[in-house]
N, CA, C and O atoms as a CHARMM CRD file, in Angstrom:
* protein
*
  312
    1    1 UNK  N   -143.58300 -55.64300  67.97700 PROA 1      0.00000
    2    1 UNK  CA  -144.70800 -54.78000  68.41400 PROA 1      0.00000
    3    1 UNK  C   -144.16300 -53.29400  68.73000 PROA 1      0.00000
    4    1 UNK  O   -144.92000 -52.33400  68.58200 PROA 1      0.00000
    5    2 UNK  N   -142.88000 -53.13200  69.15300 PROA 2      0.00000
    6    2 UNK  CA  -142.21000 -52.05900  69.34900 PROA 2      0.00000
    7    2 UNK  C   -142.23500 -51.23600  68.17300 PROA 2      0.00000
    8    2 UNK  O   -142.87300 -50.18400  68.19300 PROA 2      0.00000
    9    3 UNK  N   -141.56800 -51.62900  67.08100 PROA 3      0.00000
   10    3 UNK  CA  -141.61500 -50.54900  66.03900 PROA 3      0.00000
   11    3 UNK  C   -142.86300 -49.95300  65.31700 PROA 3      0.00000
   12    3 UNK  O   -142.84800 -48.92100  64.64500 PROA 3      0.00000
   13    4 UNK  N   -143.91400 -50.72600  65.54400 PROA 4      0.00000
   14    4 UNK  CA  -145.43300 -50.18400  65.14500 PROA 4      0.00000
   15    4 UNK  C   -145.63900 -49.09700  66.14300 PROA 4      0.00000
   16    4 UNK  O   -146.15500 -48.07500  65.69000 PROA 4      0.00000
   17    5 UNK  N   -145.32300 -49.11400  67.48700 PROA 5      0.00000
   18    5 UNK  CA  -145.61100 -48.18200  68.30600 PROA 5      0.00000
   19    5 UNK  C   -144.72000 -47.00800  68.21100 PROA 5      0.00000
   20    5 UNK  O   -145.17000 -45.90700  68.53100 PROA 5      0.00000
   21    6 UNK  N   -143.74900 -47.10600  67.88500 PROA 6      0.00000
   22    6 UNK  CA  -142.58700 -45.97400  67.45100 PROA 6      0.00000
   23    6 UNK  C   -143.57300 -45.42800  66.16000 PROA 6      0.00000
   24    6 UNK  O   -144.25100 -44.47100  66.53400 PROA 6      0.00000
   25    7 UNK  N   -143.74000 -45.68600  65.18500 PROA 7      0.00000
   26    7 UNK  CA  -144.55600 -45.17400  64.02000 PROA 7      0.00000
   27    7 UNK  C   -145.72000 -44.50200  64.56200 PROA 7      0.00000
   28    7 UNK  O   -145.91200 -43.30300  64.36200 PROA 7      0.00000
   29    8 UNK  N   -146.49700 -45.22300  65.23400 PROA 8      0.00000
   30    8 UNK  CA  -147.84600 -44.60300  65.65300 PROA 8      0.00000
   31    8 UNK  C   -147.43800 -43.21200  66.41800 PROA 8      0.00000
   32    8 UNK  O   -147.90500 -42.10600  66.14500 PROA 8      0.00000
   33    9 UNK  N   -146.46400 -43.49900  67.44200 PROA 9      0.00000
   34    9 UNK  CA  -146.10100 -42.24500  68.36500 PROA 9      0.00000
   35    9 UNK  C   -145.14000 -41.06000  67.20000 PROA 9      0.00000
   36    9 UNK  O   -145.06100 -39.88900  67.56900 PROA 9      0.00000
   37   10 UNK  N   -144.64400 -41.36400  66.20400 PROA 10     0.00000
   38   10 UNK  CA  -144.38400 -40.31800  65.11300 PROA 10     0.00000
   39   10 UNK  C   -145.50100 -39.82300  64.60300 PROA 10     0.00000
   40   10 UNK  O   -145.52300 -38.59200  64.62100 PROA 10     0.00000
   41   11 UNK  N   -146.72800 -40.49800  64.01300 PROA 11     0.00000
   42   11 UNK  CA  -147.68200 -40.12200  63.24300 PROA 11     0.00000
   43   11 UNK  C   -148.44600 -39.04400  64.25200 PROA 11     0.00000
   44   11 UNK  O   -148.96900 -38.01700  63.82000 PROA 11     0.00000
   45   12 UNK  N   -148.43800 -39.38600  65.53200 PROA 12     0.00000
   46   12 UNK  CA  -149.29800 -38.54400  66.45000 PROA 12     0.00000
   47   12 UNK  C   -148.50400 -37.31000  67.03000 PROA 12     0.00000
   48   12 UNK  O   -149.02000 -36.45200  67.74600 PROA 12     0.00000
   49   13 UNK  N   -147.29900 -37.32600  66.66800 PROA 13     0.00000
   50   13 UNK  CA  -146.65200 -36.18900  67.24400 PROA 13     0.00000
   51   13 UNK  C   -146.71100 -35.30800  65.81300 PROA 13     0.00000
   52   13 UNK  O   -147.12100 -34.16600  66.02100 PROA 13     0.00000
   53   14 UNK  N   -146.43800 -35.54600  64.61100 PROA 14     0.00000
   54   14 UNK  CA  -146.61200 -34.91500  63.45800 PROA 14     0.00000
   55   14 UNK  C   -148.29600 -34.47500  63.31500 PROA 14     0.00000
   56   14 UNK  O   -148.54500 -33.35900  62.85900 PROA 14     0.00000
   57   15 UNK  N   -149.15900 -35.16900  63.62100 PROA 15     0.00000
   58   15 UNK  CA  -150.40800 -34.58100  63.50800 PROA 15     0.00000
   59   15 UNK  C   -150.54300 -33.73200  64.86400 PROA 15     0.00000
   60   15 UNK  O   -151.33900 -32.83100  64.60400 PROA 15     0.00000
   61   16 UNK  N   -150.17600 -33.63600  66.01100 PROA 16     0.00000
   62   16 UNK  CA  -149.93700 -32.78700  66.76600 PROA 16     0.00000
   63   16 UNK  C   -149.53800 -31.68700  66.20300 PROA 16     0.00000
   64   16 UNK  O   -150.22400 -30.66500  66.16600 PROA 16     0.00000
   65   17 UNK  N   -148.49300 -31.79300  65.75900 PROA 17     0.00000
   66   17 UNK  CA  -147.65700 -30.48200  65.32400 PROA 17     0.00000
   67   17 UNK  C   -148.53600 -29.57600  64.40500 PROA 17     0.00000
   68   17 UNK  O   -148.75700 -28.38700  64.63100 PROA 17     0.00000
   69   18 UNK  N   -149.03300 -30.32000  63.28700 PROA 18     0.00000
   70   18 UNK  CA  -150.04300 -29.87100  62.22800 PROA 18     0.00000
   71   18 UNK  C   -151.13600 -29.28300  62.81900 PROA 18     0.00000
   72   18 UNK  O   -151.57800 -28.24700  62.32300 PROA 18     0.00000
   73   19 UNK  N   -151.79900 -29.90600  64.07800 PROA 19     0.00000
   74   19 UNK  CA  -153.06500 -29.09300  64.66300 PROA 19     0.00000
   75   19 UNK  C   -152.79000 -27.89200  65.23500 PROA 19     0.00000
   76   19 UNK  O   -153.54000 -26.92400  65.10400 PROA 19     0.00000
   77   20 UNK  N   -151.35600 -27.86200  66.11800 PROA 20     0.00000
   78   20 UNK  CA  -151.26600 -26.77600  66.60800 PROA 20     0.00000
   79   20 UNK  C   -150.89900 -25.74300  65.75100 PROA 20     0.00000
   80   20 UNK  O   -151.36000 -24.63000  66.00300 PROA 20     0.00000
   81   21 UNK  N   -150.08000 -25.89500  64.67900 PROA 21     0.00000
   82   21 UNK  CA  -149.77600 -24.73200  63.89100 PROA 21     0.00000
   83   21 UNK  C   -151.13700 -23.95800  63.08900 PROA 21     0.00000
   84   21 UNK  O   -151.35300 -22.75800  62.92000 PROA 21     0.00000
   85   22 UNK  N   -151.94200 -25.16900  62.68100 PROA 22     0.00000
   86   22 UNK  CA  -153.32200 -24.68500  62.09800 PROA 22     0.00000
   87   22 UNK  C   -154.14400 -23.77700  63.24700 PROA 22     0.00000
   88   22 UNK  O   -154.66600 -22.70100  62.95800 PROA 22     0.00000
   89   23 UNK  N   -154.18300 -24.33600  64.52500 PROA 23     0.00000
   90   23 UNK  CA  -154.73600 -23.49600  65.68300 PROA 23     0.00000
   91   23 UNK  C   -154.24000 -22.38400  65.73900 PROA 23     0.00000
   92   23 UNK  O   -154.98900 -21.40900  65.67100 PROA 23     0.00000
   93   24 UNK  N   -152.88600 -22.22100  65.87300 PROA 24     0.00000
   94   24 UNK  CA  -151.96500 -20.85300  65.83000 PROA 24     0.00000
   95   24 UNK  C   -152.52300 -19.94100  64.59800 PROA 24     0.00000
   96   24 UNK  O   -152.84300 -18.75900  64.71900 PROA 24     0.00000
   97   25 UNK  N   -152.57000 -20.54000  63.64300 PROA 25     0.00000
   98   25 UNK  CA  -152.85600 -19.62900  62.33800 PROA 25     0.00000
   99   25 UNK  C   -154.49800 -19.20500  62.38400 PROA 25     0.00000
  100   25 UNK  O   -154.86600 -18.09300  62.00500 PROA 25     0.00000
  101   26 UNK  N   -155.19000 -19.96400  62.76100 PROA 26     0.00000
  102   26 UNK  CA  -156.73300 -19.65200  62.90300 PROA 26     0.00000
  103   26 UNK  C   -156.76700 -18.50200  63.96600 PROA 26     0.00000
  104   26 UNK  O   -157.46700 -17.53600  63.66400 PROA 26     0.00000
  105   27 UNK  N   -156.03700 -18.46100  65.30400 PROA 27     0.00000
  106   27 UNK  CA  -156.07200 -17.90700  66.44400 PROA 27     0.00000
  107   27 UNK  C   -155.53000 -16.27700  65.80300 PROA 27     0.00000
  108   27 UNK  O   -156.20000 -15.24900  65.90500 PROA 27     0.00000
  109   28 UNK  N   -154.34100 -16.36900  65.23100 PROA 28     0.00000
  110   28 UNK  CA  -153.58600 -15.15400  64.70700 PROA 28     0.00000
  111   28 UNK  C   -154.56300 -14.34100  63.43500 PROA 28     0.00000
  112   28 UNK  O   -154.84700 -13.14500  63.49000 PROA 28     0.00000
  113   29 UNK  N   -154.89400 -15.07100  62.56000 PROA 29     0.00000
  114   29 UNK  CA  -155.30600 -14.64400  61.09000 PROA 29     0.00000
  115   29 UNK  C   -156.98400 -15.06100  61.11000 PROA 29     0.00000
  116   29 UNK  O   -157.63500 -14.98200  60.06800 PROA 29     0.00000
  117   30 UNK  N   -157.54500 -15.46500  62.26500 PROA 30     0.00000
  118   30 UNK  CA  -158.78100 -15.88400  61.96100 PROA 30     0.00000
  119   30 UNK  C   -159.95600 -15.11000  61.33500 PROA 30     0.00000
  120   30 UNK  O   -160.80800 -15.63500  60.61700 PROA 30     0.00000
  121   31 UNK  N   -159.92000 -13.93400  61.64700 PROA 31     0.00000
  122   31 UNK  CA  -160.46200 -13.14700  60.96400 PROA 31     0.00000
  123   31 UNK  C   -160.46700 -12.34000  59.84100 PROA 31     0.00000
  124   31 UNK  O   -161.36600 -11.62600  59.39500 PROA 31     0.00000
  125   32 UNK  N   -158.93100 -12.62300  59.29700 PROA 32     0.00000
  126   32 UNK  CA  -158.71000 -11.80700  58.00100 PROA 32     0.00000
  127   32 UNK  C   -158.86900 -13.04600  56.79300 PROA 32     0.00000
  128   32 UNK  O   -158.96700 -12.77700  55.59600 PROA 32     0.00000
  129   33 UNK  N   -158.87400 -14.27900  57.28000 PROA 33     0.00000
  130   33 UNK  CA  -158.86700 -15.40500  56.31800 PROA 33     0.00000
  131   33 UNK  C   -160.36300 -15.28900  55.57300 PROA 33     0.00000
  132   33 UNK  O   -161.45400 -15.12700  56.11900 PROA 33     0.00000
  133   34 UNK  N   -160.02300 -15.43800  53.99100 PROA 34     0.00000
  134   34 UNK  CA  -161.45000 -15.15800  53.71600 PROA 34     0.00000
  135   34 UNK  C   -162.19500 -16.45000  53.19100 PROA 34     0.00000
  136   34 UNK  O   -162.89500 -16.57800  52.18600 PROA 34     0.00000
  137   35 UNK  N   -161.79300 -17.50800  54.30400 PROA 35     0.00000
  138   35 UNK  CA  -162.59000 -18.84400  53.97100 PROA 35     0.00000
  139   35 UNK  C   -163.84500 -18.58200  54.55500 PROA 35     0.00000
  140   35 UNK  O   -164.01600 -17.93800  55.59000 PROA 35     0.00000
  141   36 UNK  N   -164.88800 -19.20100  53.72200 PROA 36     0.00000
  142   36 UNK  CA  -166.33800 -19.10800  53.88400 PROA 36     0.00000
  143   36 UNK  C   -166.99000 -17.94700  53.11800 PROA 36     0.00000
  144   36 UNK  O   -168.15300 -17.94200  52.71400 PROA 36     0.00000
  145   37 UNK  N   -166.10600 -16.98500  52.97400 PROA 37     0.00000
  146   37 UNK  CA  -166.60300 -15.72900  51.83100 PROA 37     0.00000
  147   37 UNK  C   -166.03600 -15.91000  50.62800 PROA 37     0.00000
  148   37 UNK  O   -166.15600 -14.83900  50.03200 PROA 37     0.00000
  149   38 UNK  N   -165.46600 -16.71700  49.93500 PROA 38     0.00000
  150   38 UNK  CA  -165.06300 -16.97100  48.58100 PROA 38     0.00000
  151   38 UNK  C   -165.88900 -17.04600  47.47000 PROA 38     0.00000
  152   38 UNK  O   -166.97500 -17.60200  47.63700 PROA 38     0.00000
  153   39 UNK  N   -165.64000 -16.65000  46.47200 PROA 39     0.00000
  154   39 UNK  CA  -166.48800 -16.47700  45.13200 PROA 39     0.00000
  155   39 UNK  C   -166.77000 -18.01900  44.84100 PROA 39     0.00000
  156   39 UNK  O   -165.82000 -18.76500  44.60600 PROA 39     0.00000
  157   40 UNK  N   -167.95500 -18.44800  44.85500 PROA 40     0.00000
  158   40 UNK  CA  -168.51600 -19.60400  44.62800 PROA 40     0.00000
  159   40 UNK  C   -168.82000 -20.11900  45.77300 PROA 40     0.00000
  160   40 UNK  O   -168.98800 -21.31300  45.52900 PROA 40     0.00000
  161   41 UNK  N   -169.03500 -19.89900  47.14100 PROA 41     0.00000
  162   41 UNK  CA  -169.61000 -20.06100  48.16200 PROA 41     0.00000
  163   41 UNK  C   -171.14700 -19.73700  48.19700 PROA 41     0.00000
  164   41 UNK  O   -171.39800 -18.53400  48.27000 PROA 41     0.00000
  165   42 UNK  N   -172.05700 -20.46200  48.16300 PROA 42     0.00000
  166   42 UNK  CA  -173.38900 -20.30400  47.99200 PROA 42     0.00000
  167   42 UNK  C   -174.17700 -19.83600  49.21800 PROA 42     0.00000
  168   42 UNK  O   -174.38700 -20.67100  50.09700 PROA 42     0.00000
  169   43 UNK  N   -174.75200 -18.26300  49.40900 PROA 43     0.00000
  170   43 UNK  CA  -175.55600 -17.78900  50.44900 PROA 43     0.00000
  171   43 UNK  C   -176.64100 -17.47200  49.97200 PROA 43     0.00000
  172   43 UNK  O   -176.66900 -16.66800  49.04000 PROA 43     0.00000
  173   44 UNK  N   -177.96600 -18.09900  50.55900 PROA 44     0.00000
  174   44 UNK  CA  -179.29400 -17.61600  50.26100 PROA 44     0.00000
  175   44 UNK  C   -179.84800 -17.09000  51.28000 PROA 44     0.00000
  176   44 UNK  O   -179.92600 -17.79500  52.28700 PROA 44     0.00000
  177   45 UNK  N   -180.30200 -15.93200  51.31200 PROA 45     0.00000
  178   45 UNK  CA  -180.88500 -15.18100  52.47300 PROA 45     0.00000
  179   45 UNK  C   -182.46500 -15.02100  52.21900 PROA 45     0.00000
  180   45 UNK  O   -182.88200 -14.69600  51.10700 PROA 45     0.00000
  181   46 UNK  N   -183.06700 -15.19300  52.98300 PROA 46     0.00000
  182   46 UNK  CA  -184.38300 -15.41000  52.89700 PROA 46     0.00000
  183   46 UNK  C   -185.09300 -14.54600  53.73700 PROA 46     0.00000
  184   46 UNK  O   -184.23400 -13.68900  53.94800 PROA 46     0.00000
  185   47 UNK  N   -186.31600 -14.11800  54.50100 PROA 47     0.00000
  186   47 UNK  CA  -186.82100 -13.60900  55.14100 PROA 47     0.00000
  187   47 UNK  C   -186.55500 -14.02500  56.54700 PROA 47     0.00000
  188   47 UNK  O   -186.20600 -13.04100  57.19900 PROA 47     0.00000
  189   48 UNK  N   -186.59400 -15.21400  57.31900 PROA 48     0.00000
  190   48 UNK  CA  -186.26500 -15.74300  58.34000 PROA 48     0.00000
  191   48 UNK  C   -185.17900 -16.78500  58.33000 PROA 48     0.00000
  192   48 UNK  O   -184.70300 -17.25200  59.36500 PROA 48     0.00000
  193   49 UNK  N   -184.82100 -17.11900  57.15400 PROA 49     0.00000
  194   49 UNK  CA  -183.54300 -18.31400  57.03200 PROA 49     0.00000
  195   49 UNK  C   -182.48800 -17.67200  56.41200 PROA 49     0.00000
  196   49 UNK  O   -182.62900 -16.54800  55.93100 PROA 49     0.00000
  197   50 UNK  N   -181.10500 -18.47700  56.36600 PROA 50     0.00000
  198   50 UNK  CA  -180.08700 -18.41000  55.78200 PROA 50     0.00000
  199   50 UNK  C   -179.59800 -19.64000  55.48700 PROA 50     0.00000
  200   50 UNK  O   -179.33800 -20.45400  56.37300 PROA 50     0.00000
  201   51 UNK  N   -179.43700 -19.87200  54.25700 PROA 51     0.00000
  202   51 UNK  CA  -178.76000 -21.10000  53.86300 PROA 51     0.00000
  203   51 UNK  C   -177.11500 -20.84500  53.16400 PROA 51     0.00000
  204   51 UNK  O   -176.90400 -20.14100  52.17700 PROA 51     0.00000
  205   52 UNK  N   -176.26600 -21.45100  53.78900 PROA 52     0.00000
  206   52 UNK  CA  -174.92800 -21.56000  53.42800 PROA 52     0.00000
  207   52 UNK  C   -174.44500 -22.58600  52.94600 PROA 52     0.00000
  208   52 UNK  O   -174.53900 -23.63900  53.57600 PROA 52     0.00000
  209   53 UNK  N   -173.87500 -22.54200  51.84200 PROA 53     0.00000
  210   53 UNK  CA  -173.09800 -23.80400  51.15200 PROA 53     0.00000
  211   53 UNK  C   -171.79900 -23.48600  51.03200 PROA 53     0.00000
  212   53 UNK  O   -171.72100 -22.56700  50.21800 PROA 53     0.00000
  213   54 UNK  N   -170.66200 -23.81200  51.46800 PROA 54     0.00000
  214   54 UNK  CA  -169.19400 -23.13000  51.25000 PROA 54     0.00000
  215   54 UNK  C   -168.72700 -24.28800  50.28200 PROA 54     0.00000
  216   54 UNK  O   -168.14500 -25.29600  50.68200 PROA 54     0.00000
  217   55 UNK  N   -169.02400 -24.04900  49.05500 PROA 55     0.00000
  218   55 UNK  CA  -168.60500 -24.79200  47.83900 PROA 55     0.00000
  219   55 UNK  C   -166.93800 -24.79700  47.70400 PROA 55     0.00000
  220   55 UNK  O   -166.19000 -25.75000  47.92200 PROA 55     0.00000
  221   56 UNK  N   -166.62500 -23.60000  47.32700 PROA 56     0.00000
  222   56 UNK  CA  -165.38400 -23.19100  47.07400 PROA 56     0.00000
  223   56 UNK  C   -164.56900 -23.38500  48.21300 PROA 56     0.00000
  224   56 UNK  O   -163.50700 -23.98800  48.06200 PROA 56     0.00000
  225   57 UNK  N   -164.93000 -22.92900  49.43300 PROA 57     0.00000
  226   57 UNK  CA  -164.31700 -23.34900  50.61700 PROA 57     0.00000
  227   57 UNK  C   -163.82600 -24.72000  50.99100 PROA 57     0.00000
  228   57 UNK  O   -162.67900 -24.95600  51.37000 PROA 57     0.00000
  229   58 UNK  N   -164.88600 -25.69400  50.83900 PROA 58     0.00000
  230   58 UNK  CA  -164.75000 -27.00900  50.80000 PROA 58     0.00000
  231   58 UNK  C   -163.97800 -27.47400  49.76300 PROA 58     0.00000
  232   58 UNK  O   -163.21200 -28.34900  50.16500 PROA 58     0.00000
  233   59 UNK  N   -163.87200 -27.24200  48.60100 PROA 59     0.00000
  234   59 UNK  CA  -162.78700 -27.84100  47.64400 PROA 59     0.00000
  235   59 UNK  C   -161.39600 -27.47000  47.98100 PROA 59     0.00000
  236   59 UNK  O   -160.45800 -28.25700  47.85500 PROA 59     0.00000
  237   60 UNK  N   -161.27400 -26.22600  48.42200 PROA 60     0.00000
  238   60 UNK  CA  -160.06000 -25.49600  48.78900 PROA 60     0.00000
  239   60 UNK  C   -159.38300 -26.37100  50.16800 PROA 60     0.00000
  240   60 UNK  O   -158.19000 -26.67000  50.19300 PROA 60     0.00000
  241   61 UNK  N   -160.22500 -26.67800  51.15200 PROA 61     0.00000
  242   61 UNK  CA  -159.68500 -27.33900  52.37000 PROA 61     0.00000
  243   61 UNK  C   -159.34600 -28.65300  51.93800 PROA 61     0.00000
  244   61 UNK  O   -158.30100 -29.18900  52.30800 PROA 61     0.00000
  245   62 UNK  N   -160.47600 -29.41500  50.88800 PROA 62     0.00000
  246   62 UNK  CA  -159.96600 -30.75100  50.45400 PROA 62     0.00000
  247   62 UNK  C   -158.70100 -30.77500  49.76500 PROA 62     0.00000
  248   62 UNK  O   -157.81600 -31.58800  50.02800 PROA 62     0.00000
  249   63 UNK  N   -158.62700 -29.98500  48.98400 PROA 63     0.00000
  250   63 UNK  CA  -157.18600 -29.87600  48.23700 PROA 63     0.00000
  251   63 UNK  C   -155.80300 -29.79800  48.92300 PROA 63     0.00000
  252   63 UNK  O   -154.76100 -30.36700  48.59800 PROA 63     0.00000
  253   64 UNK  N   -156.09900 -28.76400  50.18400 PROA 64     0.00000
  254   64 UNK  CA  -155.06000 -28.72800  51.02400 PROA 64     0.00000
  255   64 UNK  C   -154.56300 -29.90100  51.79700 PROA 64     0.00000
  256   64 UNK  O   -153.37200 -30.17800  51.93900 PROA 64     0.00000
  257   65 UNK  N   -155.66400 -30.63000  52.33300 PROA 65     0.00000
  258   65 UNK  CA  -155.82500 -31.71800  53.20800 PROA 65     0.00000
  259   65 UNK  C   -155.19800 -32.98800  52.34700 PROA 65     0.00000
  260   65 UNK  O   -154.49600 -33.84600  52.88100 PROA 65     0.00000
  261   66 UNK  N   -155.54800 -32.99000  50.93200 PROA 66     0.00000
  262   66 UNK  CA  -155.02500 -33.89200  50.08000 PROA 66     0.00000
  263   66 UNK  C   -153.57400 -33.83400  49.86500 PROA 66     0.00000
  264   66 UNK  O   -152.78500 -34.77900  49.87100 PROA 66     0.00000
  265   67 UNK  N   -153.34300 -32.62400  49.67900 PROA 67     0.00000
  266   67 UNK  CA  -151.66900 -32.45800  49.54200 PROA 67     0.00000
  267   67 UNK  C   -150.89400 -32.69100  50.69100 PROA 67     0.00000
  268   67 UNK  O   -149.85800 -33.35300  50.63500 PROA 67     0.00000
  269   68 UNK  N   -151.39900 -32.10900  51.90600 PROA 68     0.00000
  270   68 UNK  CA  -150.71100 -32.50500  53.23000 PROA 68     0.00000
  271   68 UNK  C   -150.54700 -33.93400  53.60900 PROA 68     0.00000
  272   68 UNK  O   -149.50200 -34.43400  54.02400 PROA 68     0.00000
  273   69 UNK  N   -151.74700 -34.58000  53.41500 PROA 69     0.00000
  274   69 UNK  CA  -151.44200 -36.01500  53.79300 PROA 69     0.00000
  275   69 UNK  C   -150.51800 -36.70800  52.74100 PROA 69     0.00000
  276   69 UNK  O   -149.67500 -37.51100  53.14300 PROA 69     0.00000
  277   70 UNK  N   -150.67300 -36.36400  51.08500 PROA 70     0.00000
  278   70 UNK  CA  -149.48400 -36.94700  50.39900 PROA 70     0.00000
  279   70 UNK  C   -148.26300 -36.71000  50.82900 PROA 70     0.00000
  280   70 UNK  O   -147.45600 -37.63200  50.94600 PROA 70     0.00000
  281   71 UNK  N   -147.95100 -35.41400  51.13100 PROA 71     0.00000
  282   71 UNK  CA  -146.65100 -35.16000  51.77200 PROA 71     0.00000
  283   71 UNK  C   -146.08500 -35.82600  53.00800 PROA 71     0.00000
  284   71 UNK  O   -144.93400 -36.20700  53.22100 PROA 71     0.00000
  285   72 UNK  N   -147.23300 -35.88000  53.82100 PROA 72     0.00000
  286   72 UNK  CA  -146.70700 -36.93800  55.14300 PROA 72     0.00000
  287   72 UNK  C   -146.42300 -38.42700  54.81100 PROA 72     0.00000
  288   72 UNK  O   -145.51900 -39.05300  55.36500 PROA 72     0.00000
  289   73 UNK  N   -147.18000 -38.91200  53.95300 PROA 73     0.00000
  290   73 UNK  CA  -147.02100 -40.26700  53.65700 PROA 73     0.00000
  291   73 UNK  C   -145.78400 -40.26200  52.68100 PROA 73     0.00000
  292   73 UNK  O   -145.27500 -41.37600  52.54900 PROA 73     0.00000
  293   74 UNK  N   -145.34800 -39.50700  52.15400 PROA 74     0.00000
  294   74 UNK  CA  -144.17600 -39.44200  51.39600 PROA 74     0.00000
  295   74 UNK  C   -142.95000 -39.19800  51.98900 PROA 74     0.00000
  296   74 UNK  O   -141.88000 -39.65500  51.58700 PROA 74     0.00000
  297   75 UNK  N   -143.12500 -38.38500  53.06500 PROA 75     0.00000
  298   75 UNK  CA  -142.06300 -38.16600  54.09500 PROA 75     0.00000
  299   75 UNK  C   -141.99700 -39.30400  55.22400 PROA 75     0.00000
  300   75 UNK  O   -141.00600 -39.30600  55.95400 PROA 75     0.00000
  301   76 UNK  N   -142.89300 -40.17400  55.39100 PROA 76     0.00000
  302   76 UNK  CA  -142.84100 -41.22200  56.54900 PROA 76     0.00000
  303   76 UNK  C   -142.34800 -42.55800  55.67400 PROA 76     0.00000
  304   76 UNK  O   -141.99100 -43.58600  56.24900 PROA 76     0.00000
  305   77 UNK  N   -142.36600 -42.44700  54.40900 PROA 77     0.00000
  306   77 UNK  CA  -142.26800 -43.51300  53.60000 PROA 77     0.00000
  307   77 UNK  C   -140.61100 -43.92200  53.62000 PROA 77     0.00000
  308   77 UNK  O   -140.11200 -45.03800  53.47700 PROA 77     0.00000
  309   78 UNK  N   -139.93600 -42.59400  53.85300 PROA 78     0.00000
  310   78 UNK  CA  -138.76300 -42.71800  53.28600 PROA 78     0.00000
  311   78 UNK  C   -137.85300 -43.45300  54.57200 PROA 78     0.00000
  312   78 UNK  O   -136.66500 -43.73100  54.40700 PROA 78     0.00000
């Protein structure tokens, strides 16, 4: 049971470090990041409503998270 707890602890530490770095990046560069305003993000403005669908942003975030999780899995498997 002990080795399993050690691995869970390591995973939580890596996840915490990643979230910390992501939070720091958003705090420092949040207003300058083009996320949400990329070509391919759909914005429809009408008289009293705004419909926003961040298609390109969603694809880029999904790609980034997929690569990050693949890298973490590769590094933890060693």
